[in-house]
N, C-alpha and C positions, 0 to 999 in steps of 0.2 A: 441686462438691459432693460427687465421690465422695472425696475429701479428707478435708473435715469430715465424712462418714461416720465415716473409720476411725479420726480424731481420736474422736471418741464412744467408740465400740469397745473403743480401748484405754483412754481415762477410764475406763470401766465396768469394765472390767478389774482396774484396779489398784485400785478403792472396793470390789471384790469380794473381791481379795484382802485389803485391810488391814480387814475387815470379817471377815473369816474369820478374821484371826489375832486382833482384838481378842477375839473368841468362846472362843476356846482359848488363854488365858492360859498361860504357864509359863517355866520356867530351865534353863538351859543351862550345862553347869558341866564345867570341862575342867582337866581335871590335867598339869603338863607342868615337867618338873627340877624336882620340888617345890613348884611354883606350883598352887594349885588357882584357875581363877576360874570366878563364875558371873556371868551375865548374863542377863535377860530374854530371851528368843525376838525378838522383835521388834527389841531394842538391838542385836543379833548381824546380824539381817538388813541394819541398817540401816550396823552397821561394814563387813559383807560389801561391800555396792552401793558404801560409800564409799570403800574401797580398790580395789573394780574401776575406779570413773569415773579416779581417780587416777593407775592402773596404763596406762586408756586414754589419758588425756592426756598422761603419762609418753611412750609409745609414740608417739606425734600428736611432741610434740617433739623427742625425739630420730630422727623419719622426714624431716623439716622440716627438724632439724639438718644431716643427711647428703645431703640431696638441695638443698638450696640452692646448693649452687658448678652443679649442673650444671643449675638453672633459670635461674640467674642467667645463665650462659655459651650459655644459650636464649635469655633474651630479649634479651640483647644480641647474637645472633647472627641474630632476629628483626629487631633494630630496625635491623641493618646492611644486612639485605635489603634492607628495605622500603625505604630511602637508596639503594640501589644500585639498584632499579626507579625510582625517583622518577630517579634521573640518565641510567640507558637512557632512558628516556620522556621527558625532556628533550632528552637528545642526540638523539633519533629527531625532534622538532620542528625541533629547529634543522637538521639535514640538509633536513628539508623545509622551509624557511624559508631554507637557503643560508648562515645564520651559521656559516663555519669554526671562529671561532675560541671559540664559545660551544659547538659539538658537539665538538670537539676536548676542550675544558675539562670538559665531562660527562662525555666517551668514559675518561678518564682515571680520572674520580672512581666511574663505572661498571665497570672494570677493577680499581679497589682493592679496593672493596666488595663486588661477587660474585664468589664464588670457581666462574663458570659460564662457562669461555671458549664453548660455544656462542651463546651468548646477547652475550656484548659484541662477538665477530669484527666482524660485522654490521656493528653501527655503527660499530669500528673501522676495518673496510673501507669506507665510504659516509663516513667523515671524510674518509680519505684519498684518497677521490676528489674529497670538494669542497674539499680545499687543492692538489690538484694532483698528488698525489704516485701516480703509476699504478703502481711499483714495490713500494712497501707495501700496496697496495690489492690488486694479486699474491699479494703473499705472504699476506695474511687470507686471501684465498678461497682460497689453495692448501691453506692451516689447515683450513680447512672442509669441504675434501675429504676430511678425515682422519676424519672422523667422521660417523659412519652418517645423524646428527639433523640436520645441516646439509650435505652434501655433496651436496643438489641446488639450497640457496643459493648453494655455491660454485661449483658448474657454472653458474649462469645470470648471475653475476658475471663469471665469466672471459668469458664466452662475450659478453659485454655489451661488454665490453674489448680482445677480437678484432674486434666488428665494431667498434668506433671506433676501434681502430688498423689496420681496411683489410685485418687477415690472415684471409683467408675460410678459406685452409685450414684453420686452427687454428679457425676459428670453425665451421666443416663438422664436425671428430672430434667436439669438445665441443657442439653440438647433435646430432646422432647420438647421444652417448651421455647427454646429457637428454632425448631422445624414449625410448630405450629404457630407462631407471631410469624413468620417469614417462610411460609409453605413452597415457595418456588426459589427459595436460597440454597443451591448445588452444596454447598461445605456442610449447610446443617442436615439436609438429608443424608448425607456420607458417613457423616460421623456419627449420626444418632443409628445409623446402620451398624458400624462397626460396634459399637455400644453394644447396640441386644446381639449381636450374633456373638458378640464375647459375654456378654450373659447366658447366652441360650435360649433368648427369646425369640422363638423360632417362628411364633406365629409371627409377633410384629413386626418384625425382621424381614418377613415376605412382606406386609403392603410398605413397611417405608423402602424396600429395592424397587417395588414397581414405580414407587413415583420417583424413585432415583434415577429409573430407567427413562422415565415420560420425559425428566430434565435433562439427560443423557450426561449424566454424574459419571453414570456407568454404562461402560460398552455393551451392545445388545448380547453379543456371545459371552463376555461376561456376566454378564444378567441372567443369560440362560443356564451357565455351569452353575451360577450361585444358588439359583432359584432348585435345581436339582436335586445338591447338596443339600437344601433346607428341607425338601419336599424327604428326602430321606430318613433323614433327624424325626422328621414328624410321622414320621410310617414306621419308624420306631419303635417313637414314644406310643405312637398306636396300637401297634402290636405287644406289649409288654401289659396295656392295657386289659388284656384279657380275650376272649371270643364273646364276638355279639358286636355290634356298632362298633366297638376297636378295631377290630381284623377288616370287617369291610371298609372304614377307614384307611387301614393301613395299607390295603391292598390295590385302594383309589391313588393314596401317594404316592406309593411305589410305583404305582405303571405311570405315573406322572413324571418321576424323575428318570426313569426308564427312556419313556418317550424323550424327554429334555435334551437326556446325556448318556445316549447308547455305552458311551463306553465307559460311564459310572460304573463299576464293579460293584464297590458294596448293595448301590442300589440293585441292579440285576440281579443276587445274590442272595440278598433280603425276600425279594418279589417272589425268587423262587420258592424259597422257605414256607413264603404264605401261600403260594399255590399249594405245596406239598403238604402243608397243614388242614387246607381247607378238602382235600381229596381231588387235586386235580395235578394231579403226580404228572399227567402226559404234556399238559401245556406247559407246565415246572420245566419239564424235559425237552422243549421246544425253544423254550426262554432259553436255556443253559447253553443249548447246541446253538443257538445264533450270536451268542455272546462267543464262545468257542472259537466260532469260523471264523470273524473279527480278531478277537487276540484273544488266545488261551493264559489261563490266570489259575493261577492256587486255588484262588477260594472259589473259582467258577466247579474246579474238582473237587473239591470238598462238598460242598452244596448236590453235586449231580452222586456224588455217593451216598450223600443221605437222602433223597429221594424214596428210596426203599429199604429200611433198615432191619429188614428182614430175611431181605433176598441172600443167597449162598456167596463165599467169595469167585465162587469159579462165574455164577452168572453175574456177579460184577464185573470180573474181569472179561465176560465177553461184550456185555451193555460198555465198557471202556473203548472196547474196539468200535462202536461205534461212533463214538465221541474223538478215538484219534485219526478217524479216514476222515473228519471235518479240516482238519489241517495237522498233514501228514506230516510237514517238513518243521511244524515249530520241535522246540527242544522240550517246551513245557508235554505238552502233549506226548513226545516219549518217555516223559519222567512222570505220567498220569497213566498208562498202562502198565507200566513197568511197575509200579507198586502196587497197583490192581493185581497185575498177573504174580507178584512176589506172595501178595498176602492169599492168594490160591493155592499157592505153591508151584507153579506157570512157571520152573526155572529156566528153558532155556528161554520162550518168549521174553521173562524179563531180563537177562540177561542182557538178551540180542537190543533190546531197547534201551537198555544202560549205557549200552556201549555206544549205539547211533545218540546219545546226546551229547557223551561224550565226545564223540567226535566233530561236536558242531561249535563246542566250546570247552574250555578247559574246567573242570569236574570241580562242583564246590561243595562245601559242605556239605550239606543235604545229599546230594550225589555217592562222596566218599562213607556217609553211613551208611544207606539206603545199599548201597558194595558192601558192605559190611554184615548187614544183616542176610543178603543175597548168601556173602559165603560160609556164614554162621549154619544158615538153615540148609543151602547145598551139601550134598556130600562135593568132598573138593580139598583143596587143599588148607589145613586150619592158620596156619602162618598169615597165609593173605589176610584173614580178619584183621589181625593185626598194623598190617603194611596200610591197608584203610582207614583204617582208624588213625595213622602215625599220619596221613594222606588227609586225613579230614582237620588236623589239626593245622595246616599249613596250607589248606586250601583256601578259595576266594569265600569271603561272607557270603551267604544266601540273602537275596533279594526282599527286604521287609518292608512296613509302613514307615519310612523319613520324610519327615519334619521339613520343605525345603526350606526354612526362617531358621531355626534354629539348628537343624540336622539330629531332633534325639529321636530317637527307634520309636515306634507303640507297636502294641501285642496286638491290635489289632485296628481296623480303620474308625475312626470319627471323625464329624469335620470339626474338631477343635484338638489342638494340638495340648495333648498333657503337660505338655513341661513350658510354652511360650503362649499358650491361648489361640495361634495363628488359625484362622477359620479358610476350610479348604489347603489346609498344607500340606499332608499327608501326600507323598506320592511314593509308588510302587519302582523301588528301583534297593542298589546291591550299596551297601553303608561301606565310606572309608576305610581303609584297614590299612591303619598305619604301621612303620616295622618300625620295630622296636629292638635294637639290639643289643646281645648283650655278651660277656668274657668268649663264650663258645662256639660263637657264631651266630647269625638269624635264627638258627632252625633248631638250636641245643637242648634249648631248656623241654619244649613242649612235647617231642618223641620221647624225652627220657619218663617221662611220666607217663604216657601210656603204653609204655613197655613195661613199666614198675606194674599196672593195671593188665594189663596181656600176661602176662608171668605170673601172674597170679591165679592166675582161672588156668584147672587143669584143660588139655585139647585146645586152646584159643583165648584169644580175649573174647568178654564177654561186652554184647553190643551197648547192654542197661550201663553196666559201667562206664565204659567210653563215653556217655550220653550224661552222665553225670559229672564229668570231668572238664566234658568239651563243652 
C-alpha cells in the first residue's frame, strides 16, 4: 500500500513538471567553437536525461566488469564450502554408523574442500580411531590443543585415549586440565572425581566431589555417601600418622563420616576405636550401642570387645548381655553374646544363644565351627565335634566384604576394591556358593577329609585342625 502511494506521488510530480514545461515553451541557444545550436527546452531536457541514463548504464557495466572476477571467485568459494560442509556432515554420519571407508573418504574430501582445520581435525581424529590408528588420532587431538576453539575437544579425545589405554596417570593430568578449563562441564568433574578416587587422592577427590554435587553431576544422596567414605579413609590415614594432631584430625574426620552416613559400619567402628584409644571408652561404648540397635554387625562386636582389653572373659560376657538387649531379635546379637559366653566358659548360655541363632536361619560355616568349639570345650558327646565340622564344610558361607562390581571378597573393608579398584563397592553379604558335582555326590569329598582329621585326634576332632582344613 505504501509503495503504491509513493509510485502515484512520483507519477504526479512527473506529470506536473511536463505540464509546467508545456505551458512555458522556449528555445535554448548554445554557441561553441563557431557553431550555434538552437533547440527547444523540452528537447534539451530529454537529451540531458538520455545522456544521464547512458552514463549510469555505462558506470554499472564498468562496475560489473570490474567486480566479476571477485564475484566469480566468491561464488566458487561458497560452492566449495557447501560441498565441504556436506562432506563433513556425511563423514560424521559415517563415523556414527561405524563405516570406516566412507568416513575416511569424506574426511579426505572435507580436508581438501574446507580451508578450516578446526572443523576437519575432529573428523580426521575420529576416522583414525574408527580405523584403529590410535597414533594418528593422538596426532590430530594434539593438533587440536594448539587452537583455543578446539582445545577442549582435543583434551577430551586424549583423555578418552588415556582411559582406554589404562594410563591413569596421564588421564588424571588431562582430566584436571579439562576441569580447570571448563569448571562447569559435568563430565570433566565426574571423570576427574573417578580418577582421583582410583588414585586414592582423598583430599583432592573431596573438593572435586563438592563441585560435582554443585553441578548436579552427582545425586545428593550419592554425594553424601561418597563423602562419608572419603572421610573414613582420611580418618584412617590420619590415625595411622600417630598421636597428637593426627589423632585429633582422625576423630574429627571419623565423627563427620558417621554423621553423614550412620549406617557406614567401618566409620563407626573406626571412631569407636579412636575414642577408646584416647581414653573415652564410655563414648565409644555408646557409639557402638547406637549402631548395634540400628543394625548389628560383627565389626561392631569386635570393636565392643576391644574397648576393655584387660577385663576378664566373664566381665566381657556380662557386658555383651547389655549389647544383646539392644537388639535381641537379630541373629548377630545371639552370635555375639554366645561367643562371649563361650570364651567365658558359660556353656549353657552359649548353647541357648547358638540354638536361637540357628532357629532363625540355617547355620553358616561360622556357627558350625563355634558349635564344634562348644562341643569340644563342654563335656558331652565327642562325636558331636566331628559332626559339626562336617556340617561346617557343607554350610552356607559366612557374610564377608564382597565387591558388588567384580564379586571379589576382601579380608577387611576398604574404600577401594583391591581387585578391580571400584570405589565404595564392598558390601557386607554372603558370597555365592557354586555347587561342584563329584563322582561320589555333591557332599562326598569334603566329609571324607574331615573324618580323616577327626579320627587322627584321640577323643574327637581338633577344632584348630578343622579350621586349617576348611
